[in-house]
PDB file of N, CA, C and O in Angstrom, chain B, residues numbered from 101:
ATOM      1  N   MET B 101    -216.404 -75.453-111.342  1.00  0.00           N
ATOM      2  CA  MET B 101    -215.855 -75.052-112.782  1.00  0.00           C
ATOM      3  C   MET B 101    -216.616 -73.908-113.534  1.00  0.00           C
ATOM      4  O   MET B 101    -215.994 -73.198-114.324  1.00  0.00           O
ATOM      5  N   GLU B 102    -217.969 -73.715-113.300  1.00  0.00           N
ATOM      6  CA  GLU B 102    -218.521 -72.563-113.509  1.00  0.00           C
ATOM      7  C   GLU B 102    -217.785 -70.942-113.047  1.00  0.00           C
ATOM      8  O   GLU B 102    -217.764 -69.866-113.646  1.00  0.00           O
ATOM      9  N   VAL B 103    -217.144 -71.448-111.501  1.00  0.00           N
ATOM     10  CA  VAL B 103    -216.445 -70.451-111.163  1.00  0.00           C
ATOM     11  C   VAL B 103    -215.153 -69.646-111.985  1.00  0.00           C
ATOM     12  O   VAL B 103    -214.967 -68.437-112.123  1.00  0.00           O
ATOM     13  N   LEU B 104    -214.410 -70.720-112.428  1.00  0.00           N
ATOM     14  CA  LEU B 104    -213.098 -70.596-113.045  1.00  0.00           C
ATOM     15  C   LEU B 104    -213.535 -70.169-114.717  1.00  0.00           C
ATOM     16  O   LEU B 104    -212.799 -69.520-115.460  1.00  0.00           O
ATOM     17  N   LEU B 105    -214.543 -70.562-114.990  1.00  0.00           N
ATOM     18  CA  LEU B 105    -214.663 -70.130-116.289  1.00  0.00           C
ATOM     19  C   LEU B 105    -215.314 -68.145-115.964  1.00  0.00           C
ATOM     20  O   LEU B 105    -214.786 -67.198-116.547  1.00  0.00           O
ATOM     21  N   THR B 106    -215.996 -68.053-115.377  1.00  0.00           N
ATOM     22  CA  THR B 106    -216.503 -66.554-114.721  1.00  0.00           C
ATOM     23  C   THR B 106    -215.335 -65.789-114.609  1.00  0.00           C
ATOM     24  O   THR B 106    -215.146 -64.807-115.326  1.00  0.00           O
ATOM     25  N   TYR B 107    -214.293 -66.284-113.500  1.00  0.00           N
ATOM     26  CA  TYR B 107    -213.046 -65.915-113.446  1.00  0.00           C
ATOM     27  C   TYR B 107    -212.332 -65.423-115.034  1.00  0.00           C
ATOM     28  O   TYR B 107    -212.356 -64.352-115.640  1.00  0.00           O
ATOM     29  N   PHE B 108    -211.815 -66.545-115.291  1.00  0.00           N
ATOM     30  CA  PHE B 108    -211.136 -65.962-117.079  1.00  0.00           C
ATOM     31  C   PHE B 108    -211.963 -65.158-117.512  1.00  0.00           C
ATOM     32  O   PHE B 108    -211.527 -64.010-117.599  1.00  0.00           O
ATOM     33  N   LEU B 109    -213.543 -65.389-117.986  1.00  0.00           N
ATOM     34  CA  LEU B 109    -214.137 -64.409-118.257  1.00  0.00           C
ATOM     35  C   LEU B 109    -213.708 -62.415-118.171  1.00  0.00           C
ATOM     36  O   LEU B 109    -213.347 -61.530-118.947  1.00  0.00           O
ATOM     37  N   VAL B 110    -214.062 -62.578-116.667  1.00  0.00           N
ATOM     38  CA  VAL B 110    -213.729 -61.529-115.954  1.00  0.00           C
ATOM     39  C   VAL B 110    -212.301 -60.376-116.130  1.00  0.00           C
ATOM     40  O   VAL B 110    -212.259 -59.146-116.131  1.00  0.00           O
ATOM     41  N   VAL B 111    -211.120 -61.537-116.285  1.00  0.00           N
ATOM     42  CA  VAL B 111    -209.873 -61.298-116.555  1.00  0.00           C
ATOM     43  C   VAL B 111    -209.696 -61.069-118.016  1.00  0.00           C
ATOM     44  O   VAL B 111    -208.871 -60.206-118.316  1.00  0.00           O
ATOM     45  N   ASN B 112    -210.238 -61.605-118.855  1.00  0.00           N
ATOM     46  CA  ASN B 112    -209.923 -61.364-120.196  1.00  0.00           C
ATOM     47  C   ASN B 112    -210.594 -60.349-120.590  1.00  0.00           C
ATOM     48  O   ASN B 112    -210.069 -59.668-121.471  1.00  0.00           O
ATOM     49  N   ILE B 113    -211.919 -59.946-120.080  1.00  0.00           N
ATOM     50  CA  ILE B 113    -212.624 -58.366-120.347  1.00  0.00           C
ATOM     51  C   ILE B 113    -212.061 -57.388-119.683  1.00  0.00           C
ATOM     52  O   ILE B 113    -212.003 -56.259-120.170  1.00  0.00           O
ATOM     53  N   THR B 114    -211.421 -57.761-118.124  1.00  0.00           N
ATOM     54  CA  THR B 114    -210.471 -56.379-117.965  1.00  0.00           C
ATOM     55  C   THR B 114    -209.566 -56.169-118.781  1.00  0.00           C
ATOM     56  O   THR B 114    -209.245 -55.040-119.153  1.00  0.00           O
ATOM     57  N   VAL B 115    -209.114 -57.073-119.110  1.00  0.00           N
ATOM     58  CA  VAL B 115    -207.502 -56.719-119.988  1.00  0.00           C
ATOM     59  C   VAL B 115    -207.924 -56.326-121.100  1.00  0.00           C
ATOM     60  O   VAL B 115    -207.360 -55.258-121.339  1.00  0.00           O
ATOM     61  N   PHE B 116    -208.740 -56.654-122.070  1.00  0.00           N
ATOM     62  CA  PHE B 116    -209.220 -56.181-123.191  1.00  0.00           C
ATOM     63  C   PHE B 116    -209.445 -54.905-122.919  1.00  0.00           C
ATOM     64  O   PHE B 116    -209.066 -54.110-123.779  1.00  0.00           O
ATOM     65  N   ILE B 117    -210.098 -54.360-121.700  1.00  0.00           N
ATOM     66  CA  ILE B 117    -210.575 -52.964-121.618  1.00  0.00           C
ATOM     67  C   ILE B 117    -209.705 -52.097-121.479  1.00  0.00           C
ATOM     68  O   ILE B 117    -209.549 -51.019-122.053  1.00  0.00           O
ATOM     69  N   LEU B 118    -208.956 -52.761-120.444  1.00  0.00           N
ATOM     70  CA  LEU B 118    -207.699 -52.164-119.933  1.00  0.00           C
ATOM     71  C   LEU B 118    -206.636 -51.628-121.139  1.00  0.00           C
ATOM     72  O   LEU B 118    -206.183 -50.483-121.137  1.00  0.00           O
ATOM     73  N   ALA B 119    -206.313 -52.640-122.165  1.00  0.00           N
ATOM     74  CA  ALA B 119    -205.575 -52.179-123.279  1.00  0.00           C
ATOM     75  C   ALA B 119    -205.958 -50.928-124.528  1.00  0.00           C
ATOM     76  O   ALA B 119    -205.258 -50.079-125.079  1.00  0.00           O
ATOM     77  N   GLY B 120    -207.407 -51.300-124.640  1.00  0.00           N
ATOM     78  CA  GLY B 120    -208.323 -50.377-125.468  1.00  0.00           C
ATOM     79  C   GLY B 120    -208.461 -48.972-124.757  1.00  0.00           C
ATOM     80  O   GLY B 120    -208.601 -47.956-125.437  1.00  0.00           O
ATOM     81  N   TYR B 121    -208.420 -48.933-123.448  1.00  0.00           N
ATOM     82  CA  TYR B 121    -207.904 -47.844-122.811  1.00  0.00           C
ATOM     83  C   TYR B 121    -206.894 -46.971-123.079  1.00  0.00           C
ATOM     84  O   TYR B 121    -206.844 -45.806-123.474  1.00  0.00           O
ATOM     85  N   ASP B 122    -205.608 -48.325-122.583  1.00  0.00           N
ATOM     86  CA  ASP B 122    -204.180 -47.477-123.038  1.00  0.00           C
ATOM     87  C   ASP B 122    -204.029 -47.045-124.554  1.00  0.00           C
ATOM     88  O   ASP B 122    -203.294 -46.138-124.947  1.00  0.00           O
ATOM     89  N   LYS B 123    -204.567 -47.571-125.075  1.00  0.00           N
ATOM     90  CA  LYS B 123    -204.541 -47.519-126.685  1.00  0.00           C
ATOM     91  C   LYS B 123    -205.077 -45.999-127.299  1.00  0.00           C
ATOM     92  O   LYS B 123    -204.708 -45.355-128.281  1.00  0.00           O
ATOM     93  N   TYR B 124    -206.232 -45.708-126.144  1.00  0.00           N
ATOM     94  CA  TYR B 124    -206.854 -44.513-126.376  1.00  0.00           C
ATOM     95  C   TYR B 124    -205.901 -43.571-125.652  1.00  0.00           C
ATOM     96  O   TYR B 124    -205.282 -42.901-126.480  1.00  0.00           O
ATOM     97  N   GLN B 125    -205.614 -43.327-124.576  1.00  0.00           N
ATOM     98  CA  GLN B 125    -204.685 -42.476-123.975  1.00  0.00           C
ATOM     99  C   GLN B 125    -203.489 -42.513-124.394  1.00  0.00           C
ATOM    100  O   GLN B 125    -202.659 -41.868-123.753  1.00  0.00           O
ATOM    101  N   ALA B 126    -203.007 -43.354-125.709  1.00  0.00           N
ATOM    102  CA  ALA B 126    -201.637 -43.327-125.937  1.00  0.00           C
ATOM    103  C   ALA B 126    -201.747 -42.083-127.215  1.00  0.00           C
ATOM    104  O   ALA B 126    -200.882 -41.285-127.576  1.00  0.00           O
ATOM    105  N   ARG B 127    -203.063 -42.263-127.685  1.00  0.00           N
ATOM    106  CA  ARG B 127    -203.303 -41.282-128.979  1.00  0.00           C
ATOM    107  C   ARG B 127    -203.545 -39.984-128.379  1.00  0.00           C
ATOM    108  O   ARG B 127    -203.153 -39.073-129.108  1.00  0.00           O
ATOM    109  N   LYS B 128    -204.118 -39.567-127.173  1.00  0.00           N
ATOM    110  CA  LYS B 128    -204.372 -38.493-126.522  1.00  0.00           C
ATOM    111  C   LYS B 128    -202.767 -38.065-125.669  1.00  0.00           C
ATOM    112  O   LYS B 128    -202.317 -37.125-125.014  1.00  0.00           O
ATOM    113  N   ASN B 129    -202.502 -38.846-125.958  1.00  0.00           N
ATOM    114  CA  ASN B 129    -200.503 -38.400-125.336  1.00  0.00           C
ATOM    115  C   ASN B 129    -200.699 -38.283-123.650  1.00  0.00           C
ATOM    116  O   ASN B 129    -199.969 -37.557-122.975  1.00  0.00           O
ATOM    117  N   LYS B 130    -201.905 -39.191-123.014  1.00  0.00           N
ATOM    118  CA  LYS B 130    -201.731 -39.059-121.603  1.00  0.00           C
ATOM    119  C   LYS B 130    -201.139 -40.332-121.069  1.00  0.00           C
ATOM    120  O   LYS B 130    -200.616 -41.316-121.592  1.00  0.00           O
ATOM    121  N   GLN B 131    -201.439 -39.916-119.700  1.00  0.00           N
ATOM    122  CA  GLN B 131    -200.969 -41.340-118.683  1.00  0.00           C
ATOM    123  C   GLN B 131    -201.386 -42.598-118.910  1.00  0.00           C
ATOM    124  O   GLN B 131    -202.592 -42.787-118.751  1.00  0.00           O
ATOM    125  N   ARG B 132    -200.532 -43.769-119.331  1.00  0.00           N
ATOM    126  CA  ARG B 132    -200.956 -44.738-119.725  1.00  0.00           C
ATOM    127  C   ARG B 132    -200.926 -46.046-118.797  1.00  0.00           C
ATOM    128  O   ARG B 132    -200.311 -46.121-117.733  1.00  0.00           O
ATOM    129  N   ILE B 133    -201.641 -46.989-119.337  1.00  0.00           N
ATOM    130  CA  ILE B 133    -201.447 -48.169-118.513  1.00  0.00           C
ATOM    131  C   ILE B 133    -200.009 -48.898-118.058  1.00  0.00           C
ATOM    132  O   ILE B 133    -199.298 -49.186-119.020  1.00  0.00           O
ATOM    133  N   PRO B 134    -199.613 -49.151-117.089  1.00  0.00           N
ATOM    134  CA  PRO B 134    -198.121 -49.692-117.182  1.00  0.00           C
ATOM    135  C   PRO B 134    -198.324 -50.983-117.838  1.00  0.00           C
ATOM    136  O   PRO B 134    -199.399 -51.558-117.675  1.00  0.00           O
ATOM    137  N   GLU B 135    -197.298 -51.562-118.649  1.00  0.00           N
ATOM    138  CA  GLU B 135    -197.233 -52.350-119.247  1.00  0.00           C
ATOM    139  C   GLU B 135    -196.878 -54.039-118.430  1.00  0.00           C
ATOM    140  O   GLU B 135    -197.277 -55.174-118.689  1.00  0.00           O
ATOM    141  N   ASN B 136    -195.979 -53.501-117.409  1.00  0.00           N
ATOM    142  CA  ASN B 136    -196.257 -54.511-116.139  1.00  0.00           C
ATOM    143  C   ASN B 136    -198.261 -55.071-115.869  1.00  0.00           C
ATOM    144  O   ASN B 136    -198.711 -56.217-115.858  1.00  0.00           O
ATOM    145  N   THR B 137    -198.960 -53.832-115.705  1.00  0.00           N
ATOM    146  CA  THR B 137    -200.259 -54.214-115.484  1.00  0.00           C
ATOM    147  C   THR B 137    -200.825 -55.544-116.521  1.00  0.00           C
ATOM    148  O   THR B 137    -201.267 -56.644-116.190  1.00  0.00           O
ATOM    149  N   LEU B 138    -200.626 -54.992-117.783  1.00  0.00           N
ATOM    150  CA  LEU B 138    -201.022 -55.613-118.931  1.00  0.00           C
ATOM    151  C   LEU B 138    -200.424 -57.230-118.620  1.00  0.00           C
ATOM    152  O   LEU B 138    -201.130 -58.232-118.500  1.00  0.00           O
ATOM    153  N   PHE B 139    -199.056 -57.172-118.537  1.00  0.00           N
ATOM    154  CA  PHE B 139    -198.495 -58.439-118.491  1.00  0.00           C
ATOM    155  C   PHE B 139    -199.322 -59.428-117.165  1.00  0.00           C
ATOM    156  O   PHE B 139    -199.812 -60.548-117.312  1.00  0.00           O
ATOM    157  N   PHE B 140    -199.277 -58.625-115.927  1.00  0.00           N
ATOM    158  CA  PHE B 140    -199.835 -59.284-115.111  1.00  0.00           C
ATOM    159  C   PHE B 140    -201.027 -59.952-115.108  1.00  0.00           C
ATOM    160  O   PHE B 140    -201.105 -60.977-114.430  1.00  0.00           O
ATOM    161  N   LEU B 141    -202.010 -59.556-115.757  1.00  0.00           N
ATOM    162  CA  LEU B 141    -203.347 -59.894-115.937  1.00  0.00           C
ATOM    163  C   LEU B 141    -203.234 -60.904-116.976  1.00  0.00           C
ATOM    164  O   LEU B 141    -203.799 -61.981-116.786  1.00  0.00           O
ATOM    165  N   GLU B 142    -202.404 -60.651-118.339  1.00  0.00           N
ATOM    166  CA  GLU B 142    -202.241 -61.463-119.159  1.00  0.00           C
ATOM    167  C   GLU B 142    -201.877 -63.116-118.645  1.00  0.00           C
ATOM    168  O   GLU B 142    -202.365 -64.160-119.076  1.00  0.00           O
ATOM    169  N   ALA B 143    -200.684 -62.885-117.405  1.00  0.00           N
ATOM    170  CA  ALA B 143    -199.918 -64.207-116.797  1.00  0.00           C
ATOM    171  C   ALA B 143    -201.181 -64.941-116.069  1.00  0.00           C
ATOM    172  O   ALA B 143    -201.313 -66.164-116.124  1.00  0.00           O
ATOM    173  N   ILE B 144    -202.265 -63.936-115.255  1.00  0.00           N
ATOM    174  CA  ILE B 144    -203.376 -64.882-114.499  1.00  0.00           C
ATOM    175  C   ILE B 144    -204.375 -65.195-115.145  1.00  0.00           C
ATOM    176  O   ILE B 144    -205.438 -65.358-114.546  1.00  0.00           O
ATOM    177  N   GLY B 145    -204.298 -65.348-116.425  1.00  0.00           N
ATOM    178  CA  GLY B 145    -205.360 -65.689-117.572  1.00  0.00           C
ATOM    179  C   GLY B 145    -206.164 -64.991-118.674  1.00  0.00           C
ATOM    180  O   GLY B 145    -207.147 -65.264-119.362  1.00  0.00           O
ATOM    181  N   GLY B 146    -205.312 -63.972-118.535  1.00  0.00           N
ATOM    182  CA  GLY B 146    -205.893 -62.843-119.524  1.00  0.00           C
ATOM    183  C   GLY B 146    -205.210 -62.945-121.236  1.00  0.00           C
ATOM    184  O   GLY B 146    -205.336 -61.955-121.956  1.00  0.00           O
ATOM    185  N   THR B 147    -204.722 -63.818-121.608  1.00  0.00           N
ATOM    186  CA  THR B 147    -204.195 -64.165-122.628  1.00  0.00           C
ATOM    187  C   THR B 147    -204.758 -63.756-123.731  1.00  0.00           C
ATOM    188  O   THR B 147    -204.296 -62.843-124.416  1.00  0.00           O
ATOM    189  N   ALA B 148    -206.117 -64.588-124.079  1.00  0.00           N
ATOM    190  CA  ALA B 148    -206.733 -64.330-125.013  1.00  0.00           C
ATOM    191  C   ALA B 148    -207.564 -62.988-125.311  1.00  0.00           C
ATOM    192  O   ALA B 148    -207.801 -62.598-126.455  1.00  0.00           O
ATOM    193  N   GLY B 149    -207.943 -62.384-124.240  1.00  0.00           N
ATOM    194  CA  GLY B 149    -208.065 -60.904-123.962  1.00  0.00           C
ATOM    195  C   GLY B 149    -207.164 -59.767-124.650  1.00  0.00           C
ATOM    196  O   GLY B 149    -207.398 -58.973-125.561  1.00  0.00           O
ATOM    197  N   LEU B 150    -206.109 -59.997-123.897  1.00  0.00           N
ATOM    198  CA  LEU B 150    -204.686 -59.352-124.343  1.00  0.00           C
ATOM    199  C   LEU B 150    -204.714 -59.254-125.726  1.00  0.00           C
ATOM    200  O   LEU B 150    -204.854 -58.163-126.280  1.00  0.00           O
ATOM    201  N   LEU B 151    -204.576 -60.467-126.431  1.00  0.00           N
ATOM    202  CA  LEU B 151    -204.212 -60.836-127.800  1.00  0.00           C
ATOM    203  C   LEU B 151    -205.502 -60.473-128.847  1.00  0.00           C
ATOM    204  O   LEU B 151    -205.324 -60.204-130.035  1.00  0.00           O
ATOM    205  N   LEU B 152    -206.767 -60.513-128.220  1.00  0.00           N
ATOM    206  CA  LEU B 152    -207.652 -59.715-128.881  1.00  0.00           C
ATOM    207  C   LEU B 152    -207.566 -58.559-128.834  1.00  0.00           C
ATOM    208  O   LEU B 152    -207.613 -57.985-129.922  1.00  0.00           O
ATOM    209  N   ALA B 153    -207.447 -57.927-127.904  1.00  0.00           N
ATOM    210  CA  ALA B 153    -206.981 -56.524-127.759  1.00  0.00           C
ATOM    211  C   ALA B 153    -206.013 -56.122-128.757  1.00  0.00           C
ATOM    212  O   ALA B 153    -206.404 -55.330-129.615  1.00  0.00           O
ATOM    213  N   MET B 154    -204.831 -56.527-128.792  1.00  0.00           N
ATOM    214  CA  MET B 154    -203.633 -56.203-129.793  1.00  0.00           C
ATOM    215  C   MET B 154    -204.348 -56.183-131.069  1.00  0.00           C
ATOM    216  O   MET B 154    -204.219 -55.150-131.727  1.00  0.00           O
ATOM    217  N   LEU B 155    -205.185 -57.257-131.622  1.00  0.00           N
ATOM    218  CA  LEU B 155    -205.252 -57.479-132.803  1.00  0.00           C
ATOM    219  C   LEU B 155    -206.349 -56.392-133.276  1.00  0.00           C
ATOM    220  O   LEU B 155    -206.293 -55.853-134.381  1.00  0.00           O
ATOM    221  N   SER B 156    -207.480 -56.095-132.196  1.00  0.00           N
ATOM    222  CA  SER B 156    -208.319 -55.278-132.659  1.00  0.00           C
ATOM    223  C   SER B 156    -208.152 -53.897-132.490  1.00  0.00           C
ATOM    224  O   SER B 156    -208.794 -53.049-133.110  1.00  0.00           O
ATOM    225  N   PHE B 157    -207.222 -53.651-131.585  1.00  0.00           N
ATOM    226  CA  PHE B 157    -206.879 -51.940-131.727  1.00  0.00           C
ATOM    227  C   PHE B 157    -205.419 -51.692-132.370  1.00  0.00           C
ATOM    228  O   PHE B 157    -205.078 -50.521-132.533  1.00  0.00           O
ATOM    229  N   ARG B 158    -204.748 -52.481-132.654  1.00  0.00           N
ATOM    230  CA  ARG B 158    -203.318 -52.663-133.302  1.00  0.00           C
ATOM    231  C   ARG B 158    -202.608 -52.137-132.170  1.00  0.00           C
ATOM    232  O   ARG B 158    -201.877 -51.196-132.480  1.00  0.00           O
ATOM    233  N   HIS B 159    -202.592 -52.521-130.680  1.00  0.00           N
ATOM    234  CA  HIS B 159    -201.918 -52.116-129.946  1.00  0.00           C
ATOM    235  C   HIS B 159    -200.556 -52.896-129.453  1.00  0.00           C
ATOM    236  O   HIS B 159    -200.530 -54.039-128.995  1.00  0.00           O
ATOM    237  N   LYS B 160    -199.784 -52.298-129.586  1.00  0.00           N
ATOM    238  CA  LYS B 160    -198.383 -52.747-129.112  1.00  0.00           C
ATOM    239  C   LYS B 160    -197.944 -53.583-130.094  1.00  0.00           C
ATOM    240  O   LYS B 160    -196.846 -54.087-129.862  1.00  0.00           O
ATOM    241  N   THR B 161    -198.383 -53.835-130.952  1.00  0.00           N
ATOM    242  CA  THR B 161    -198.167 -54.932-132.484  1.00  0.00           C
ATOM    243  C   THR B 161    -196.933 -54.497-132.920  1.00  0.00           C
ATOM    244  O   THR B 161    -196.220 -55.369-133.415  1.00  0.00           O
ATOM    245  N   SER B 162    -196.454 -53.266-132.858  1.00  0.00           N
ATOM    246  CA  SER B 162    -195.095 -53.177-133.693  1.00  0.00           C
ATOM    247  C   SER B 162    -194.072 -52.876-132.591  1.00  0.00           C
ATOM    248  O   SER B 162    -192.941 -52.565-132.963  1.00  0.00           O
ATOM    249  N   LYS B 163    -194.372 -52.940-131.096  1.00  0.00           N
ATOM    250  CA  LYS B 163    -193.414 -52.932-130.289  1.00  0.00           C
ATOM    251  C   LYS B 163    -192.899 -54.404-130.121  1.00  0.00           C
ATOM    252  O   LYS B 163    -193.620 -55.325-129.735  1.00  0.00           O
ATOM    253  N   SER B 164    -191.462 -54.536-130.479  1.00  0.00           N
ATOM    254  CA  SER B 164    -190.920 -56.196-130.386  1.00  0.00           C
ATOM    255  C   SER B 164    -191.010 -56.435-129.230  1.00  0.00           C
ATOM    256  O   SER B 164    -191.726 -57.380-128.900  1.00  0.00           O
ATOM    257  N   SER B 165    -190.174 -55.504-128.014  1.00  0.00           N
ATOM    258  CA  SER B 165    -190.430 -55.630-126.975  1.00  0.00           C
ATOM    259  C   SER B 165    -191.434 -56.451-126.227  1.00  0.00           C
ATOM    260  O   SER B 165    -191.125 -57.360-125.457  1.00  0.00           O
ATOM    261  N   PHE B 166    -192.734 -56.051-126.522  1.00  0.00           N
ATOM    262  CA  PHE B 166    -193.920 -56.336-126.188  1.00  0.00           C
ATOM    263  C   PHE B 166    -194.217 -57.651-126.527  1.00  0.00           C
ATOM    264  O   PHE B 166    -194.721 -58.470-125.759  1.00  0.00           O
ATOM    265  N   ILE B 167    -193.886 -57.855-127.734  1.00  0.00           N
ATOM    266  CA  ILE B 167    -194.286 -59.113-128.363  1.00  0.00           C
ATOM    267  C   ILE B 167    -193.579 -60.246-127.851  1.00  0.00           C
ATOM    268  O   ILE B 167    -194.165 -61.304-127.622  1.00  0.00           O
ATOM    269  N   ILE B 168    -192.394 -60.094-127.664  1.00  0.00           N
ATOM    270  CA  ILE B 168    -191.757 -60.979-126.984  1.00  0.00           C
ATOM    271  C   ILE B 168    -192.107 -61.421-125.735  1.00  0.00           C
ATOM    272  O   ILE B 168    -192.237 -62.606-125.425  1.00  0.00           O
ATOM    273  N   LYS B 169    -192.284 -60.335-124.911  1.00  0.00           N
ATOM    274  CA  LYS B 169    -192.922 -60.703-123.194  1.00  0.00           C
ATOM    275  C   LYS B 169    -193.852 -61.307-123.579  1.00  0.00           C
ATOM    276  O   LYS B 169    -193.689 -62.498-123.313  1.00  0.00           O
ATOM    277  N   PHE B 170    -195.132 -61.050-124.278  1.00  0.00           N
ATOM    278  CA  PHE B 170    -196.269 -61.336-124.478  1.00  0.00           C
ATOM    279  C   PHE B 170    -196.090 -62.859-124.453  1.00  0.00           C
ATOM    280  O   PHE B 170    -196.454 -63.689-123.620  1.00  0.00           O
ATOM    281  N   SER B 171    -195.372 -62.993-125.699  1.00  0.00           N
ATOM    282  CA  SER B 171    -195.270 -64.615-126.243  1.00  0.00           C
ATOM    283  C   SER B 171    -194.328 -65.581-125.306  1.00  0.00           C
ATOM    284  O   SER B 171    -194.324 -66.783-125.570  1.00  0.00           O
ATOM    285  N   PHE B 172    -193.598 -65.131-124.311  1.00  0.00           N
ATOM    286  CA  PHE B 172    -192.577 -65.582-123.267  1.00  0.00           C
ATOM    287  C   PHE B 172    -193.572 -66.327-122.045  1.00  0.00           C
ATOM    288  O   PHE B 172    -193.477 -67.366-121.393  1.00  0.00           O
ATOM    289  N   ILE B 173    -194.612 -65.150-122.120  1.00  0.00           N
ATOM    290  CA  ILE B 173    -195.902 -65.508-120.864  1.00  0.00           C
ATOM    291  C   ILE B 173    -196.862 -66.585-121.544  1.00  0.00           C
ATOM    292  O   ILE B 173    -197.541 -67.403-120.924  1.00  0.00           O
ATOM    293  N   PHE B 174    -196.795 -66.433-122.999  1.00  0.00           N
ATOM    294  CA  PHE B 174    -197.724 -67.424-123.344  1.00  0.00           C
ATOM    295  C   PHE B 174    -197.363 -68.709-123.262  1.00  0.00           C
ATOM    296  O   PHE B 174    -197.985 -69.641-122.752  1.00  0.00           O
ATOM    297  N   LEU B 175    -196.040 -68.704-123.938  1.00  0.00           N
ATOM    298  CA  LEU B 175    -195.060 -70.089-123.891  1.00  0.00           C
ATOM    299  C   LEU B 175    -195.181 -70.585-122.508  1.00  0.00           C
ATOM    300  O   LEU B 175    -195.624 -71.725-122.368  1.00  0.00           O
ATOM    301  N   ILE B 176    -194.908 -70.013-121.633  1.00  0.00           N
ATOM    302  CA  ILE B 176    -194.841 -70.633-119.985  1.00  0.00           C
ATOM    303  C   ILE B 176    -196.470 -70.999-119.743  1.00  0.00           C
ATOM    304  O   ILE B 176    -196.731 -71.975-119.040  1.00  0.00           O
ATOM    305  N   GLN B 177    -197.405 -70.318-120.249  1.00  0.00           N
ATOM    306  CA  GLN B 177    -198.560 -70.978-119.821  1.00  0.00           C
ATOM    307  C   GLN B 177    -198.680 -72.210-120.443  1.00  0.00           C
ATOM    308  O   GLN B 177    -198.822 -73.176-119.694  1.00  0.00           O
ATOM    309  N   ILE B 178    -198.653 -72.426-121.791  1.00  0.00           N
ATOM    310  CA  ILE B 178    -198.704 -73.683-122.896  1.00  0.00           C
ATOM    311  C   ILE B 178    -197.926 -75.025-121.916  1.00  0.00           C
ATOM    312  O   ILE B 178    -198.254 -76.209-121.829  1.00  0.00           O
ATOM    313  N   VAL B 179    -197.065 -74.449-121.420  1.00  0.00           N
ATOM    314  CA  VAL B 179    -195.749 -75.452-120.721  1.00  0.00           C
ATOM    315  C   VAL B 179    -196.514 -76.008-119.767  1.00  0.00           C
ATOM    316  O   VAL B 179    -196.709 -77.223-119.730  1.00  0.00           O
ATOM    317  N   LEU B 180    -197.112 -75.015-118.749  1.00  0.00           N
ATOM    318  CA  LEU B 180    -197.580 -75.320-117.377  1.00  0.00           C
ATOM    319  C   LEU B 180    -199.116 -76.112-117.545  1.00  0.00           C
ATOM    320  O   LEU B 180    -199.570 -76.851-116.671  1.00  0.00           O
ATOM    321  N   ILE B 181    -199.882 -75.774-118.969  1.00  0.00           N
ATOM    322  CA  ILE B 181    -200.920 -76.717-119.094  1.00  0.00           C
ATOM    323  C   ILE B 181    -200.798 -78.017-119.437  1.00  0.00           C
ATOM    324  O   ILE B 181    -201.609 -78.848-119.029  1.00  0.00           O
ATOM    325  N   TYR B 182    -199.529 -78.412-120.411  1.00  0.00           N
ATOM    326  CA  TYR B 182    -199.182 -79.023-120.800  1.00  0.00           C
ATOM    327  C   TYR B 182    -199.037 -80.384-119.612  1.00  0.00           C
ATOM    328  O   TYR B 182    -199.702 -81.420-119.596  1.00  0.00           O
ATOM    329  N   LEU B 183    -197.884 -79.938-118.626  1.00  0.00           N
ATOM    330  CA  LEU B 183    -197.171 -80.615-117.546  1.00  0.00           C
ATOM    331  C   LEU B 183    -198.447 -80.697-116.794  1.00  0.00           C
ATOM    332  O   LEU B 183    -198.291 -81.755-116.184  1.00  0.00           O
ATOM    333  N   LYS B 184    -199.578 -80.251-116.467  1.00  0.00           N
ATOM    334  CA  LYS B 184    -200.834 -80.372-115.899  1.00  0.00           C
ATOM    335  C   LYS B 184    -201.629 -81.788-116.133  1.00  0.00           C
ATOM    336  O   LYS B 184    -201.983 -82.673-115.353  1.00  0.00           O
ATOM    337  N   PHE B 185    -201.749 -81.619-117.486  1.00  0.00           N
ATOM    338  CA  PHE B 185    -202.425 -82.441-118.188  1.00  0.00           C
ATOM    339  C   PHE B 185    -201.749 -83.759-118.807  1.00  0.00           C
ATOM    340  O   PHE B 185    -202.422 -84.681-119.268  1.00  0.00           O
ATOM    341  N   LYS B 186    -200.353 -83.750-118.769  1.00  0.00           N
ATOM    342  CA  LYS B 186    -199.807 -84.848-119.204  1.00  0.00           C
ATOM    343  C   LYS B 186    -199.997 -85.945-118.528  1.00  0.00           C
ATOM    344  O   LYS B 186    -200.208 -86.008-117.317  1.00  0.00           O
ATOM    345  N   GLY B 187    -199.915 -86.996-119.417  1.00  0.00           N
ATOM    346  CA  GLY B 187    -199.921 -88.613-118.452  1.00  0.00           C
ATOM    347  C   GLY B 187    -200.722 -89.567-118.644  1.00  0.00           C
ATOM    348  O   GLY B 187    -200.644 -90.586-117.958  1.00  0.00           O
TER     349      GLY B 187
END
């Protein structure tokens, strides 16, 4: 259980930092972190980190296609968790 918690902590911190760095790069008009990288990290457990980064840095919050994809991944995660623990 401790390994799993450490894993989620590392993934969430990583995606938070990358999203913050992406926002910084966007302001400087420099090379960005691909959205697919952020979505991959969200999908493997970084949903909380990405959401916190979006709220903290106001990052990608006005881009509706990003919000839709983020929400879709989050919904899939909720369904998977429900299916895992129902019964």
